[in-house]
N, C-alpha and C positions, 0 to 999 in steps of 0.2 A: 528405462524407468528413472525418474528424477531423484527419488530417494526413498528411504524406509517409511512405512506408514507410522504415523505418530500416535495420536491418542487412541484409547481403547475403542471409542466409538467409530473411529476411522477403520480400525482393524475389523470390527464387527461388520461394517459395510462391505468390506472386501470378501469376508466369509459368506455374507448373504448373496453376493453376486458371483461366487466362485464357480457355480455350475454354468452360468451364462454371462460372459463378459459383455457389458454394454458400453457404448461410446456416447459421450456427451460433447457437443460443440458449445463453447462458451464465447460470448462477445463482450469485450470490455470497451467502454467509451465514456468514462466519466469526465475526462478533461481533454488534454491535448493528444492523447494516444488512442488509436483504434487498434485493438488487439483481438485476435481470434485464435483460440486454441482448441485442441481435441484431446481429451483425456479419457482413459478407460476406467471402469469401475474397480479395476485392480491396481489403480494408482500409476498406470503407465501413461506418460505424456507422449502422444504420437506426433504432435506438432504444436508449435506456438509461434505465430507470426504477428508482427506489429508494424504500424506506420504512424509516425508522430509528426504533428504540425510543428514546424520550426519557425517561430516568429522572427521579424526583423531584429537585428542586433539592438539590445537594450530595451526591447519591448516585451510585454507579458502576453498571456494567452487571452484572446477575445473569444467569448463563448460562441458567437454566431460564426466566426471564421473557423473555429475548431469543428463545429457541427457540419459545416459545408465541406471541410476537409474529409471528415468521416464518410460523408455521402459519396464523395468522389472516389475514395480509395477502397471502399468496402468490398466491392465485387472482386477487385484484384487481390486483396488480402485473403478473401475467402477461397479463391481458386488456389492461391499459393499454399494455404493451410491444408486443403484437401489433397493437393498433390504431394505435399511433404508427408502427410499421414498415409498416403497410398490407398485411400478409400474413396467410395462414391457417396453422394448425399444419402442414398437409400440405406447406407450402413449405420447411419446415426439413429440413436434411440431417444435422444433428449436434446433440447436446446435450452441453454441458460444465458442470461444477460444481466448486465449491471443495472439494477433498477434504481440505485442511489447509494449513498449521497453523491452529488456531483453537480456539474453545470447543466441546467435544464435543457438547453438546445441539444447538447451532446447526448444526454440520456435519452431524449425523445427519438433521436436518429437511430440509436442502437436498439431501442425498444421496438421501433417500427420494423427494422430488419429482422429481429428475433421473432416477432409475431408472424411475419410473412413466411419465414423458414419453417416454423413450427406448424403453421396452418397447411402449407404446401406439402410437407413431409408427413403430416398427420401424426406428430409425436408430441409428448408433453412439453410444456413450457415452464421454466423455473426462473423467477426473479431473485437475484442475489444481491445481498448487501456488500458493497465494495470493500468496506473495512473488514468484515468477517472473512471475505475471500483472501485478503492479504494474510490474515492470521492463519487460516486453514492451509494455505500454500506454504507458509513458514513451518507449520507443524509437520506437513507432509515431507518436506525436504530435509528437515533437521532431525526428525524423530522426537521432537519435544512432546511431552505427554500432557503436563498440566502446568504451563509456565506462567510467570508474570510476563505481561506483554507490553513492549514499548512499540506503539504504532506511530511512526514518524514519517510523514510524507509532505508533499506540497500543501495539502489541504487538511492535514490531521497532525495533532500532537496530543497523544493520549497514553495514559498508563492504565492497563486493563488486566483483568483476571477473570477466569470462568468461575461463577458462583451462582448457585440456584438456577441453573439452566440458561444463563445469559452471560455475555461478556460485559462485566460491570466496569464502569469507569471509576478508577481510584484517584485519578488526577488528570488534568488537561489544561491546555492554554485557555486563558480568559480573553485573549484578543487574537493576535496573528500567530501562525505556526512558526516553529523554529526554522523550518526550511524557507518559509516566506520571508522571514527576517534576514536570513543570509542572502537570498536571491535579490531582494529589493536593494540591499546595501551594495551587492555586486553590480547591479545594473546602474545604480546611481553614480558609482565611481568608475564605470566603464569597463567592468570585467565581464567577458562573455566568451562563449565558444560557438562559432558559427555552425558547428556540426550538430549541436544538440539544442533542445528548447530550454535547457536550464543551465545556469552559470555555476552551479554548485561545485563541480570538479575544479574549475579554474579558481574559485574562491578558496577551496581547500589547499590548492597548490601555493597560492600567494600566502595564506595563513601559515603554512609550514615554514616559511622563510622569516617569520617574525621572531624577534628576540626579546623585545621589551614589553612587559605587560603594562597596559594603561588602565587604571581603575575606571570601571563602568558600572552603571546601575545593575544591581542583582536583585531581581524581584521574584521571590517565591512566597506565595500566600497559602500557608497550610500545605495542601497537596496540589495546589494549582500554580500555574506559571503565567507570567506576562512578559512579552518580548518587545512591545511597541516602544516603551520608554528606552530600552536598551538600544534599539535601532536608531531612534531619534538622537540619542546622546552620541552614538558613534558617528553618525552623519554630521553632527555639529562639529565634532572634533576634526573630522576630515576636511570640512569646509574652512576651518580655522587655519589649516595648512601647517600646523606645528608638529605633526607626527608623520612618520613613514606609513605608507599604505599597508606594508607588510605587518607592521606592529599593530595597526588598527584591526586588520583582519584576524590576526592572532588573538588579540585581546577580546574581540567580539566572539570568536569561536570558543575560547576558553571559558568565558563567563557564561555563555548560553549552555554549553555542554555540562558545566558544573551544576547549573540549575536543574537540568534534566536528570543528571546522575543523583543529585540529592533527593529529588522526589521519588525516583525509582528505588533508591535504597530504603526510604521510609516505607514505601509500598511493599517491598520485599519483606521487611521486618514485620509489617502488619499482617500480611497474608500467609507468611510462613512457607512460601513456595521455595522449591529447591532448584528451579530453572528460571532463566530469563530468556525470552524470545525477542530479538530485535528485528522488526520487519518494516516494510514500507521503503520508498525510494531513498529516504535519508539514512537507511541502515548501512549504506555503502560508505559512510563517513568513518574513516579509519581511526581518527582520534577518539570519536565516541566509542567505537568498539573497544579501544584500549582502556578507556576510563571505566566502562561497564564491566569489562573482564576483571579488572583489578578490584572493583567493588564487589563483584559476585564471588571472587575467590575469598575475600575477607569474611564472607558470610557462608562459605561452604556450598555455594550454589554454582550452577553451570550456565555459561552464556551460550545461546544458540543464535546464529545470524543467518537470516534468509540468504539463499545462494544466488549469486550472479544476476542475470537479467530478470529473475523472478522477484527481485526486490522492487523493481518499478512495475507500473501497471501492465498487466498481461491477460490474455484471454484464457490461458490454462488455469489460472486461479479461479476464474469464474466458472469454468467447466467443472473443476474438481469440487468446488463448493456446491454447485448445482447437483452433482452426484450425491454428495453427503445429504443434502436436503431431500432429494428424491428417495434415497434409501430409507429415510426416516418418515416417509409418507407425505411430504410437502409437495403441493402442486400449485401453480399459478394459472388461474383461468384467464382467458384473454381480457375479459371485462375487469379483472383485478390487476392488470399489468400496467396501470398508469405509473409513471415514474415518480420517484420520491427524492427530490433534490436535497432535502434536509433529514433524511432517514438516519437516525442515530443508531450506533451499533448496539446500545443497550436496550433497544426496542425489539431486537431480533431474538426469538426463541431458538436456542441452539439445541434442537431436539435430538441430534445425533451424538452428542457427547455427554459423558457422565460427569457429575460434579461431586 
C-alpha cells in the first residue's frame, strides 16, 4: 500500500468498498509519459508502470511524436502492469483515463485505448482531470487532509485549495510555468540528461554550485506570477558572457522559488490552512522543499511532499482518482469521453471530498 488514506472523503470511499474490494486500471498520457497503474478501492497500489518519450538532446516534446510513442508502447506497458499486479483483465471493475488537460494527440490516444478496454471488458469508464489526480495521489500518499496545494509541473504552476466542492485557484502563472522556465533555460545553455526527457535535475545540480546572486526580474502580481521576463533576462545575461553559468542557474532558481514561496505564504494566510501539499513533477526540487518547510514552520503549518515516482505523471494517480469519482457516483459515458485539452482544475466538481 502506497500510504495512508488522506481526506475524510477518501476514507469514506474505502469504507463503502470494504465488503468488496474492486480494482481500477488507470491510463495516464497527457504529455511525454504513458503510464498505466492498477489501484484497489482500499488504496492499495498493485502496479504502476510507465514509459516516457525521451526527445533528442536539447529538444522539447512534440505532441505528434509523443502520441505515436504512446501507441507503440501501450500494449507492452499494459502487459507489464497486469503481470506486476498478478491479475487478469477480467479482474478489473473499472477503467479510468486522463481526459485532460494536456496535449491533444496524446490525450486522444489514451482515450481510444481506455474506451476499447472498457467496452471489451464491459466495465464503467471514468474520465479523470490530470491535475485533480496529482492532488489526490498526493493526499493518498502523505495523509494530508485539507491542505493548501502547490501544483507544480511542466504544464502547471498553480496554488489551490478545496473550497465549496472544487479545487479553487488562489494563484497561478500568467505565462509560462516555473518548470518550463527552468527547462528552457537549461536547454538553451546546453544542460541535459540523456536518460530523461527533462533537464531539471541537471539544472538543480548546477544551481547548487552557484555562490553569487545576480539580480533578476521578480514578478509577482497580487497572487499571480510571471516567469517569461525572468527567463529572458537570465538568457540575456548568459549570452553576455560576464557571469558563471553556476551563478546564473543559482540566481534564476532563487528568484523563481522566492516568487512561488511568497504567493504560497499569502495564500496560506488567506485560507487559514494548517497543511501545505507540494505535488507534481517539480515537487522533487529540494531547494523549494526547504523554502516551503521554513515558511510553513513560521506559520505553524505542516509541509507534505508527494513521494518518489508518484510526483511525476503516473497511471496509479488516474486509477485512484477514478475510484474516488466512481465511489461518489460519477460515470463517463462513451459519447461523453471526448478529450479536454484545456480542462481547468476548478471546473471539476470534487464530489467525494468534504469542504
